[in-house]
FIDREN-944567 format. One record per residue (C-alpha): x, y, z; residue in one letter; residue number from 1. Coordinates in steps of 0.001 Angstrom, whole numbers, plus 500000, padded with zeros to 6 digits. Example, Ala and Ser with C-alpha at 12.3 -4.5 7.8 and 13.67 -1.06 7.14 Angstrom:
residues 2
+--------+--------+--------+------+------+
|      X |      Y |      Z | resn | resi |
+--------+--------+--------+------+------+
| 512300 | 495500 | 507800 |    a |    1 |
| 513670 | 498940 | 507140 |    s |    2 |
+--------+--------+--------+------+------+
END
This chain:
residues 464
+--------+--------+--------+------+------+
|      X |      Y |      Z | resn | resi |
+--------+--------+--------+------+------+
| 336226 | 187086 | 722398 |    x |    1 |
| 332587 | 188125 | 722180 |    x |    2 |
| 330572 | 187420 | 725362 |    x |    3 |
| 327904 | 185461 | 723499 |    x |    4 |
| 328570 | 181831 | 722711 |    x |    5 |
| 329340 | 180534 | 719243 |    x |    6 |
| 325877 | 178962 | 718933 |    x |    7 |
| 324190 | 182291 | 719630 |    x |    8 |
| 326406 | 184209 | 717218 |    x |    9 |
| 326077 | 181629 | 714454 |    x |   10 |
| 322282 | 181499 | 714869 |    x |   11 |
| 322166 | 185276 | 714439 |    x |   12 |
| 324367 | 185040 | 711346 |    x |   13 |
| 322191 | 182342 | 709798 |    x |   14 |
| 319167 | 184612 | 710062 |    x |   15 |
| 320978 | 187266 | 708005 |    x |   16 |
| 320322 | 186105 | 704438 |    x |   17 |
| 322290 | 188975 | 702879 |    x |   18 |
| 325364 | 188022 | 704919 |    x |   19 |
| 325370 | 184433 | 703707 |    x |   20 |
| 324964 | 185507 | 700090 |    x |   21 |
| 327738 | 188115 | 700303 |    x |   22 |
| 330149 | 185682 | 701980 |    x |   23 |
| 329373 | 182844 | 699591 |    x |   24 |
| 329739 | 184996 | 696459 |    x |   25 |
| 333100 | 186411 | 697527 |    x |   26 |
| 334617 | 183163 | 698758 |    x |   27 |
| 333455 | 181338 | 695638 |    x |   28 |
| 335253 | 183859 | 693423 |    x |   29 |
| 338509 | 183495 | 695349 |    x |   30 |
| 338249 | 179708 | 695451 |    x |   31 |
| 337755 | 179598 | 691678 |    x |   32 |
| 340626 | 182039 | 691134 |    x |   33 |
| 342880 | 179779 | 693188 |    x |   34 |
| 342006 | 176793 | 690983 |    x |   35 |
| 342934 | 178747 | 687849 |    x |   36 |
| 346159 | 180013 | 689417 |    x |   37 |
| 347209 | 176443 | 690211 |    x |   38 |
| 346123 | 174973 | 686879 |    x |   39 |
| 349193 | 172713 | 686756 |    x |   40 |
| 348535 | 170088 | 689420 |    x |   41 |
| 352090 | 168752 | 689372 |    x |   42 |
| 353435 | 172257 | 690004 |    x |   43 |
| 350919 | 172750 | 692802 |    x |   44 |
| 351868 | 169511 | 694535 |    x |   45 |
| 355564 | 170323 | 694240 |    x |   46 |
| 355099 | 173861 | 695580 |    x |   47 |
| 352982 | 172669 | 698519 |    x |   48 |
| 355575 | 170095 | 699493 |    x |   49 |
| 358369 | 172658 | 699199 |    x |   50 |
| 356361 | 175089 | 701311 |    x |   51 |
| 355739 | 172448 | 703967 |    x |   52 |
| 359418 | 171582 | 704116 |    x |   53 |
| 360480 | 175249 | 704329 |    x |   54 |
| 358098 | 175960 | 707192 |    x |   55 |
| 358870 | 172730 | 709050 |    x |   56 |
| 362607 | 173399 | 708813 |    x |   57 |
| 362075 | 176920 | 710134 |    x |   58 |
| 359938 | 175681 | 713026 |    x |   59 |
| 362490 | 172984 | 713849 |    x |   60 |
| 365207 | 175654 | 714117 |    x |   61 |
| 362967 | 178437 | 715436 |    x |   62 |
| 365126 | 179647 | 718384 |    x |   63 |
| 368246 | 179719 | 716207 |    x |   64 |
| 366503 | 181565 | 713361 |    x |   65 |
| 365002 | 184156 | 715688 |    x |   66 |
| 368451 | 184794 | 717163 |    x |   67 |
| 369951 | 185145 | 713691 |    x |   68 |
| 367122 | 187434 | 712618 |    x |   69 |
| 367696 | 189708 | 715602 |    x |   70 |
| 371415 | 189872 | 714875 |    x |   71 |
| 370804 | 190885 | 711263 |    x |   72 |
| 368149 | 193486 | 712078 |    x |   73 |
| 370313 | 195012 | 714805 |    x |   74 |
| 373401 | 195039 | 712589 |    x |   75 |
| 371466 | 197116 | 710062 |    x |   76 |
| 370360 | 199696 | 712617 |    x |   77 |
| 366979 | 198262 | 713570 |    x |   78 |
| 365664 | 197430 | 717030 |    x |   79 |
| 364086 | 194122 | 718047 |    x |   80 |
| 361708 | 193558 | 720934 |    x |   81 |
| 360552 | 190091 | 721991 |    x |   82 |
| 356969 | 190409 | 723236 |    x |   83 |
| 355894 | 187526 | 725457 |    x |   84 |
| 352237 | 188498 | 725225 |    x |   85 |
| 349822 | 191148 | 723988 |    x |   86 |
| 350371 | 193454 | 726951 |    x |   87 |
| 354145 | 193437 | 726512 |    x |   88 |
| 353798 | 194257 | 722799 |    x |   89 |
| 351288 | 197044 | 723437 |    x |   90 |
| 353370 | 198534 | 726257 |    x |   91 |
| 356463 | 198642 | 724048 |    x |   92 |
| 354658 | 200238 | 721091 |    x |   93 |
| 352884 | 202727 | 723335 |    x |   94 |
| 356262 | 203630 | 724851 |    x |   95 |
| 357705 | 204348 | 721413 |    x |   96 |
| 354651 | 206429 | 720481 |    x |   97 |
| 354959 | 208521 | 723649 |    x |   98 |
| 358663 | 209129 | 723136 |    x |   99 |
| 357925 | 210324 | 719605 |    x |  100 |
| 354996 | 212472 | 720795 |    x |  101 |
| 352854 | 210709 | 718201 |    x |  102 |
| 349328 | 212020 | 717782 |    x |  103 |
| 348523 | 210326 | 714451 |    x |  104 |
| 349642 | 206814 | 713494 |    x |  105 |
| 348963 | 205189 | 710142 |    x |  106 |
| 348549 | 201432 | 710201 |    x |  107 |
| 348410 | 198893 | 707416 |    x |  108 |
| 346405 | 195680 | 707481 |    x |  109 |
| 347777 | 193373 | 710181 |    x |  110 |
| 346178 | 190384 | 711886 |    x |  111 |
| 348763 | 190438 | 714686 |    x |  112 |
| 347849 | 194000 | 715678 |    x |  113 |
| 344197 | 192941 | 715650 |    x |  114 |
| 345166 | 189979 | 717835 |    x |  115 |
| 346686 | 192227 | 720504 |    x |  116 |
| 343963 | 194918 | 720127 |    x |  117 |
| 346646 | 197529 | 719525 |    x |  118 |
| 344454 | 200242 | 718013 |    x |  119 |
| 342239 | 200397 | 721106 |    x |  120 |
| 345262 | 200704 | 723404 |    x |  121 |
| 346691 | 203589 | 721384 |    x |  122 |
| 343330 | 205335 | 721090 |    x |  123 |
| 342893 | 205177 | 724852 |    x |  124 |
| 346109 | 207226 | 725029 |    x |  125 |
| 344450 | 209821 | 722753 |    x |  126 |
| 346456 | 208785 | 719704 |    x |  127 |
| 344550 | 208708 | 716424 |    x |  128 |
| 345083 | 205398 | 714622 |    x |  129 |
| 344190 | 205401 | 710921 |    x |  130 |
| 343776 | 202103 | 709080 |    x |  131 |
| 345040 | 202554 | 705535 |    x |  132 |
| 343889 | 199326 | 703872 |    x |  133 |
| 340429 | 199954 | 702364 |    x |  134 |
| 338849 | 196887 | 703959 |    x |  135 |
| 340391 | 197639 | 707348 |    x |  136 |
| 339350 | 201288 | 707060 |    x |  137 |
| 335759 | 200195 | 706478 |    x |  138 |
| 335606 | 197967 | 709532 |    x |  139 |
| 337459 | 200546 | 711634 |    x |  140 |
| 334787 | 203122 | 710831 |    x |  141 |
| 332109 | 200506 | 711571 |    x |  142 |
| 333864 | 199574 | 714859 |    x |  143 |
| 333988 | 195902 | 713902 |    x |  144 |
| 336549 | 193111 | 713746 |    x |  145 |
| 337766 | 191587 | 710447 |    x |  146 |
| 335368 | 189067 | 708950 |    x |  147 |
| 338058 | 187376 | 706845 |    x |  148 |
| 341827 | 187017 | 707069 |    x |  149 |
| 342574 | 188778 | 703762 |    x |  150 |
| 339220 | 190478 | 703011 |    x |  151 |
| 338296 | 192180 | 706290 |    x |  152 |
| 335068 | 193757 | 705000 |    x |  153 |
| 333880 | 190740 | 703013 |    x |  154 |
| 330498 | 190953 | 704759 |    x |  155 |
| 329764 | 194550 | 703737 |    x |  156 |
| 327672 | 195468 | 700686 |    x |  157 |
| 328460 | 198527 | 698575 |    x |  158 |
| 325320 | 200176 | 699894 |    x |  159 |
| 326417 | 199639 | 703474 |    x |  160 |
| 329880 | 201043 | 702741 |    x |  161 |
| 328363 | 204048 | 700956 |    x |  162 |
| 326141 | 204861 | 703933 |    x |  163 |
| 329052 | 204316 | 706337 |    x |  164 |
| 331358 | 206685 | 704419 |    x |  165 |
| 328590 | 209264 | 704156 |    x |  166 |
| 327978 | 209126 | 707899 |    x |  167 |
| 331593 | 208961 | 709081 |    x |  168 |
| 333550 | 210818 | 706371 |    x |  169 |
| 330903 | 213219 | 705130 |    x |  170 |
| 331242 | 212204 | 701475 |    x |  171 |
| 328301 | 211917 | 699042 |    x |  172 |
| 326608 | 208526 | 698821 |    x |  173 |
| 327706 | 206340 | 695925 |    x |  174 |
| 327680 | 202618 | 695254 |    x |  175 |
| 330475 | 202877 | 692692 |    x |  176 |
| 333573 | 201010 | 693870 |    x |  177 |
| 335797 | 203592 | 692139 |    x |  178 |
| 334042 | 206478 | 693890 |    x |  179 |
| 334197 | 204769 | 697284 |    x |  180 |
| 337898 | 204056 | 696804 |    x |  181 |
| 338568 | 207662 | 695799 |    x |  182 |
| 336706 | 208916 | 698862 |    x |  183 |
| 338786 | 206729 | 701170 |    x |  184 |
| 342004 | 207719 | 699401 |    x |  185 |
| 341225 | 211427 | 699674 |    x |  186 |
| 340730 | 211233 | 703438 |    x |  187 |
| 343868 | 209118 | 703881 |    x |  188 |
| 346267 | 211330 | 701917 |    x |  189 |
| 346453 | 213990 | 704612 |    x |  190 |
| 346899 | 211378 | 707345 |    x |  191 |
| 349887 | 209862 | 705561 |    x |  192 |
| 351585 | 213269 | 705539 |    x |  193 |
| 350746 | 214022 | 709176 |    x |  194 |
| 351705 | 210697 | 710768 |    x |  195 |
| 355170 | 210311 | 712270 |    x |  196 |
| 354756 | 206584 | 713051 |    x |  197 |
| 353652 | 203814 | 710706 |    x |  198 |
| 352685 | 200369 | 711992 |    x |  199 |
| 352525 | 197224 | 709871 |    x |  200 |
| 352437 | 193498 | 710226 |    x |  201 |
| 354509 | 191205 | 708052 |    x |  202 |
| 353982 | 188161 | 705861 |    x |  203 |
| 357485 | 186719 | 706243 |    x |  204 |
| 360739 | 187403 | 708074 |    x |  205 |
| 363987 | 186258 | 706460 |    x |  206 |
| 366532 | 185326 | 709135 |    x |  207 |
| 369468 | 185260 | 706732 |    x |  208 |
| 369226 | 188989 | 705940 |    x |  209 |
| 366949 | 190403 | 708658 |    x |  210 |
| 364351 | 191286 | 706015 |    x |  211 |
| 360670 | 192027 | 706626 |    x |  212 |
| 358417 | 191013 | 703711 |    x |  213 |
| 355026 | 192675 | 703196 |    x |  214 |
| 352608 | 191544 | 700470 |    x |  215 |
| 349708 | 193804 | 699441 |    x |  216 |
| 347623 | 195028 | 696516 |    x |  217 |
| 346840 | 198647 | 697396 |    x |  218 |
| 350230 | 200215 | 698128 |    x |  219 |
| 349121 | 201636 | 701462 |    x |  220 |
| 351518 | 199462 | 703448 |    x |  221 |
| 354351 | 200830 | 701324 |    x |  222 |
| 353302 | 204396 | 702172 |    x |  223 |
| 352955 | 203435 | 705835 |    x |  224 |
| 356535 | 202185 | 705900 |    x |  225 |
| 358080 | 204920 | 703737 |    x |  226 |
| 356532 | 208242 | 704783 |    x |  227 |
| 356582 | 208286 | 708626 |    x |  228 |
| 359946 | 208718 | 710341 |    x |  229 |
| 359373 | 205644 | 712512 |    x |  230 |
| 358220 | 202218 | 711349 |    x |  231 |
| 357054 | 199546 | 713804 |    x |  232 |
| 356405 | 196028 | 712495 |    x |  233 |
| 354468 | 193562 | 714680 |    x |  234 |
| 355023 | 190007 | 713463 |    x |  235 |
| 354344 | 186575 | 714934 |    x |  236 |
| 357497 | 184563 | 715596 |    x |  237 |
| 356234 | 181748 | 713354 |    x |  238 |
| 356579 | 183976 | 710260 |    x |  239 |
| 360366 | 183532 | 710136 |    x |  240 |
| 361952 | 181525 | 707313 |    x |  241 |
| 365615 | 180663 | 706977 |    x |  242 |
| 366923 | 182239 | 703786 |    x |  243 |
| 366053 | 184504 | 700904 |    x |  244 |
| 366014 | 181608 | 698430 |    x |  245 |
| 362996 | 180200 | 700341 |    x |  246 |
| 360970 | 183340 | 699669 |    x |  247 |
| 359927 | 182805 | 696010 |    x |  248 |
| 358230 | 179507 | 696871 |    x |  249 |
| 356377 | 181048 | 699808 |    x |  250 |
| 355266 | 184052 | 697747 |    x |  251 |
| 353892 | 181834 | 694985 |    x |  252 |
| 351921 | 179833 | 697528 |    x |  253 |
| 350630 | 182897 | 699378 |    x |  254 |
| 349438 | 185048 | 696497 |    x |  255 |
| 347865 | 182241 | 694484 |    x |  256 |
| 346165 | 180694 | 697509 |    x |  257 |
| 344924 | 184031 | 698869 |    x |  258 |
| 343562 | 185865 | 695823 |    x |  259 |
| 344353 | 183668 | 692830 |    x |  260 |
| 346950 | 186168 | 691566 |    x |  261 |
| 350181 | 185007 | 690022 |    x |  262 |
| 351827 | 187762 | 692039 |    x |  263 |
| 350513 | 190596 | 694210 |    x |  264 |
| 350713 | 194229 | 693124 |    x |  265 |
| 353234 | 195237 | 695787 |    x |  266 |
| 355870 | 193156 | 697535 |    x |  267 |
| 358054 | 195187 | 699897 |    x |  268 |
| 361339 | 193876 | 701287 |    x |  269 |
| 362437 | 196054 | 704195 |    x |  270 |
| 365844 | 195475 | 705740 |    x |  271 |
| 366295 | 197890 | 708616 |    x |  272 |
| 365813 | 201678 | 708623 |    x |  273 |
| 366754 | 204036 | 705803 |    x |  274 |
| 370464 | 204263 | 705236 |    x |  275 |
| 372582 | 207090 | 703882 |    x |  276 |
| 371869 | 207758 | 700216 |    x |  277 |
| 368492 | 206009 | 700159 |    x |  278 |
| 365619 | 208252 | 698948 |    x |  279 |
| 362864 | 206950 | 701234 |    x |  280 |
| 362109 | 204726 | 704177 |    x |  281 |
| 361756 | 205223 | 707914 |    x |  282 |
| 364623 | 206713 | 709894 |    x |  283 |
| 363882 | 204325 | 712762 |    x |  284 |
| 362770 | 200683 | 712523 |    x |  285 |
| 361356 | 198554 | 715332 |    x |  286 |
| 360544 | 194851 | 714951 |    x |  287 |
| 358191 | 193464 | 717607 |    x |  288 |
| 358388 | 189665 | 717602 |    x |  289 |
| 355113 | 188434 | 719072 |    x |  290 |
| 354894 | 185202 | 721059 |    x |  291 |
| 351450 | 185423 | 722723 |    x |  292 |
| 351135 | 181636 | 723038 |    x |  293 |
| 353086 | 180615 | 719962 |    x |  294 |
| 356008 | 179104 | 721874 |    x |  295 |
| 353541 | 177058 | 723887 |    x |  296 |
| 352131 | 175685 | 720630 |    x |  297 |
| 355644 | 175119 | 719324 |    x |  298 |
| 356461 | 172889 | 722296 |    x |  299 |
| 353501 | 170637 | 721506 |    x |  300 |
| 354695 | 168200 | 718824 |    x |  301 |
| 351128 | 167190 | 717931 |    x |  302 |
| 349972 | 170763 | 717352 |    x |  303 |
| 353116 | 172451 | 716038 |    x |  304 |
| 352180 | 172143 | 712378 |    x |  305 |
| 349465 | 174804 | 712804 |    x |  306 |
| 352343 | 177317 | 713024 |    x |  307 |
| 353067 | 176637 | 709344 |    x |  308 |
| 350034 | 178788 | 708508 |    x |  309 |
| 350836 | 181709 | 706189 |    x |  310 |
| 347427 | 183382 | 706697 |    x |  311 |
| 346285 | 183071 | 703098 |    x |  312 |
| 342621 | 182501 | 703950 |    x |  313 |
| 342182 | 179656 | 701454 |    x |  314 |
| 340677 | 177370 | 704097 |    x |  315 |
| 337957 | 179953 | 704812 |    x |  316 |
| 336993 | 180143 | 701140 |    x |  317 |
| 336117 | 176438 | 700948 |    x |  318 |
| 334728 | 175892 | 704459 |    x |  319 |
| 330950 | 175216 | 704379 |    x |  320 |
| 330581 | 176463 | 707955 |    x |  321 |
| 332383 | 179761 | 707370 |    x |  322 |
| 330490 | 180345 | 704111 |    x |  323 |
| 327183 | 180123 | 705986 |    x |  324 |
| 327957 | 182221 | 709067 |    x |  325 |
| 330878 | 184488 | 708136 |    x |  326 |
| 333752 | 185534 | 710352 |    x |  327 |
| 332176 | 187421 | 713251 |    x |  328 |
| 330341 | 184347 | 714498 |    x |  329 |
| 333702 | 182891 | 715550 |    x |  330 |
| 334004 | 185666 | 718121 |    x |  331 |
| 337757 | 186248 | 717755 |    x |  332 |
| 340250 | 187682 | 715304 |    x |  333 |
| 340923 | 184515 | 713302 |    x |  334 |
| 337829 | 182911 | 711735 |    x |  335 |
| 337277 | 179743 | 709734 |    x |  336 |
| 339021 | 176395 | 710179 |    x |  337 |
| 342376 | 177944 | 711092 |    x |  338 |
| 340668 | 180240 | 713590 |    x |  339 |
| 338888 | 177295 | 715184 |    x |  340 |
| 342332 | 175958 | 716050 |    x |  341 |
| 344485 | 179004 | 716801 |    x |  342 |
| 341882 | 180918 | 718821 |    x |  343 |
| 341730 | 178320 | 721626 |    x |  344 |
| 345493 | 177762 | 721418 |    x |  345 |
| 346533 | 181423 | 721504 |    x |  346 |
| 344011 | 182331 | 724182 |    x |  347 |
| 343525 | 180915 | 727650 |    x |  348 |
| 342000 | 177506 | 728214 |    x |  349 |
| 338466 | 178928 | 728364 |    x |  350 |
| 338684 | 180898 | 725107 |    x |  351 |
| 336949 | 179568 | 722008 |    x |  352 |
| 336264 | 176110 | 723401 |    x |  353 |
| 333261 | 175699 | 721093 |    x |  354 |
| 335190 | 176476 | 717913 |    x |  355 |
| 336871 | 173086 | 717250 |    x |  356 |
| 333348 | 171678 | 716857 |    x |  357 |
| 332451 | 174378 | 714298 |    x |  358 |
| 333478 | 172145 | 711421 |    x |  359 |
| 331935 | 169519 | 709179 |    x |  360 |
| 335336 | 167745 | 708933 |    x |  361 |
| 334803 | 167522 | 705170 |    x |  362 |
| 338546 | 167912 | 704604 |    x |  363 |
| 338319 | 170710 | 702023 |    x |  364 |
| 340508 | 172947 | 704190 |    x |  365 |
| 343256 | 170334 | 704233 |    x |  366 |
| 343070 | 169944 | 700448 |    x |  367 |
| 343630 | 173663 | 699759 |    x |  368 |
| 346146 | 174485 | 702493 |    x |  369 |
| 349296 | 175667 | 700675 |    x |  370 |
| 351597 | 174292 | 703394 |    x |  371 |
| 349678 | 171015 | 703898 |    x |  372 |
| 348395 | 171575 | 707444 |    x |  373 |
| 346148 | 168664 | 708424 |    x |  374 |
| 343408 | 170907 | 709805 |    x |  375 |
| 340788 | 168150 | 710336 |    x |  376 |
| 343261 | 166141 | 712436 |    x |  377 |
| 344049 | 169164 | 714571 |    x |  378 |
| 340351 | 169930 | 715028 |    x |  379 |
| 339691 | 166382 | 716197 |    x |  380 |
| 342694 | 166499 | 718507 |    x |  381 |
| 341458 | 169705 | 720123 |    x |  382 |
| 337950 | 168282 | 720458 |    x |  383 |
| 339355 | 165258 | 722254 |    x |  384 |
| 341484 | 167368 | 724594 |    x |  385 |
| 338615 | 169675 | 725444 |    x |  386 |
| 336292 | 166738 | 726021 |    x |  387 |
| 338797 | 165018 | 728299 |    x |  388 |
| 339351 | 168202 | 730263 |    x |  389 |
| 335675 | 168980 | 730857 |    x |  390 |
| 333592 | 166594 | 732983 |    x |  391 |
| 330668 | 164950 | 731199 |    x |  392 |
| 327250 | 166479 | 731902 |    x |  393 |
| 324459 | 164538 | 733582 |    x |  394 |
| 322598 | 163908 | 730319 |    x |  395 |
| 325778 | 162686 | 728612 |    x |  396 |
| 326489 | 160305 | 731499 |    x |  397 |
| 322937 | 158907 | 731347 |    x |  398 |
| 323076 | 158574 | 727555 |    x |  399 |
| 326329 | 156589 | 727571 |    x |  400 |
| 325139 | 154357 | 730399 |    x |  401 |
| 321975 | 153616 | 728427 |    x |  402 |
| 324030 | 152938 | 725303 |    x |  403 |
| 326346 | 150581 | 727222 |    x |  404 |
| 323350 | 148773 | 728698 |    x |  405 |
| 321739 | 148275 | 725289 |    x |  406 |
| 324978 | 147136 | 723636 |    x |  407 |
| 325813 | 144703 | 726432 |    x |  408 |
| 323270 | 142090 | 725343 |    x |  409 |
| 321874 | 140960 | 721951 |    x |  410 |
| 318358 | 140928 | 723410 |    x |  411 |
| 318639 | 144404 | 724879 |    x |  412 |
| 320116 | 145644 | 721611 |    x |  413 |
| 317186 | 144212 | 719639 |    x |  414 |
| 314720 | 145750 | 722072 |    x |  415 |
| 316422 | 149150 | 721851 |    x |  416 |
| 316289 | 148950 | 718065 |    x |  417 |
| 312542 | 148304 | 718089 |    x |  418 |
| 311930 | 151108 | 720583 |    x |  419 |
| 313970 | 153517 | 718459 |    x |  420 |
| 312002 | 152614 | 715337 |    x |  421 |
| 308655 | 153212 | 717046 |    x |  422 |
| 309941 | 156423 | 718591 |    x |  423 |
| 310982 | 157695 | 715175 |    x |  424 |
| 307529 | 156971 | 713708 |    x |  425 |
| 305805 | 158794 | 716563 |    x |  426 |
| 308012 | 161893 | 716246 |    x |  427 |
| 308536 | 161865 | 712449 |    x |  428 |
| 312239 | 162281 | 713055 |    x |  429 |
| 311842 | 165538 | 715026 |    x |  430 |
| 313148 | 164419 | 718389 |    x |  431 |
| 312358 | 166456 | 721541 |    x |  432 |
| 314759 | 168225 | 723894 |    x |  433 |
| 317609 | 167633 | 724687 |    x |  434 |
| 318212 | 166043 | 721265 |    x |  435 |
| 316216 | 168738 | 719462 |    x |  436 |
| 319400 | 170697 | 718736 |    x |  437 |
| 320325 | 167997 | 716238 |    x |  438 |
| 316989 | 167958 | 714407 |    x |  439 |
| 316415 | 171725 | 714261 |    x |  440 |
| 318336 | 171877 | 710986 |    x |  441 |
| 318394 | 168241 | 709841 |    x |  442 |
| 316170 | 165175 | 709759 |    x |  443 |
| 317157 | 162302 | 711983 |    x |  444 |
| 318171 | 159241 | 709894 |    x |  445 |
| 315161 | 157019 | 709315 |    x |  446 |
| 315615 | 153425 | 710556 |    x |  447 |
| 315216 | 150711 | 707920 |    x |  448 |
| 311926 | 148840 | 707877 |    x |  449 |
| 313846 | 145647 | 708530 |    x |  450 |
| 317245 | 145479 | 710188 |    x |  451 |
| 319997 | 143202 | 708929 |    x |  452 |
| 319632 | 141051 | 712038 |    x |  453 |
| 315881 | 140622 | 711417 |    x |  454 |
| 316502 | 139791 | 707750 |    x |  455 |
| 319164 | 137270 | 708712 |    x |  456 |
| 316895 | 135528 | 711213 |    x |  457 |
| 314051 | 135366 | 708676 |    x |  458 |
| 316343 | 134107 | 705922 |    x |  459 |
| 317936 | 131541 | 708241 |    x |  460 |
| 314510 | 130157 | 709245 |    x |  461 |
| 313373 | 130021 | 705621 |    x |  462 |
| 316432 | 128023 | 704540 |    x |  463 |
| 316214 | 125615 | 707404 |    x |  464 |
+--------+--------+--------+------+------+
END
């Protein structure tokens, strides 16, 4: 979590006009693509309900499914490690890397490895970590965090990427997407051949067969899992589903909600290490099942539904707050409406406490969620819990006492109304500190010239 507060980071983002335009253009395209992909509303509603039921059933039976998953992975020659937190996961992966004398590790796009800050831990041990997804490679070279769940470099212009590649990779400047992609691919090819460990995340885990499912469009995750001798997958425990027949529904929801595609370019189903007679695949497979606060969320019946999330990013693409400030203003790994919920829940009690208020509560995120998470309800619930936990400030105490005093008597209420109207006229709706935070970006509602109570009294006297 960045040391500055959310208000400071968001104010900085709002001053960057190019950022807002880049974010808005990209999210608008993906939001429109999603609408076209789900052109049949009846199909959409049926798929969303099926997805909700699949995820809820998996969460209801989570301990059983994780046990079954481990049995299946182990039976096929894989190894499973249950990581209670980020440190446990990093220690295990670092241990594997040391035993393999790894000096270069290729890594595909993974929000869980970002969550545990894995790359930094490995680099501190003098291991070179190479991000293979183009967006992740860009932000790795820029030493930044992802700005979007599925489009990590959504905030970067082609000019910025060109200058970054020129400075870091020594390639000629070019604003052609094809040329930039070729430049990244050329520098990655050698790394793929040199690496003896590949690290990925995972979109789903199928308990029935012990299968890891990875969805991508570039093919780099497939190379990361196939070329190195050792493959390590770091996956949140909530990604497990019960059976293979559940997968088609989840894939339809994920790809259409994320990018508007009917199906992604590459869908890899990995069931353990390479077996005799198979032409490719890792010789050794490790599955790191990451808790890091997820079981704590799972025990909370009112919050559990947030674990349905399949990390499609659809809620970010329609969120008016995210579209104005981008992902880095949220200060953590997960931005947008979903990040405003999971960041405080996955972290300690003092992490991301401002984020549940970073929402207009317009409900657009709930409408597009492929697994029907009621994000506005969860945001309000977290706001209430945080408010109840923190003592009210002096100004808040005075304000509520004044409000209670005014509302306790019709005469005092009428007097307060008249004072408020005069105050508004004197300030033209631009109220001073400490209320100025409200009117810096909006006009305070103008009181009516005549209140209903005043009209009623006048009308009553006229009739009688």
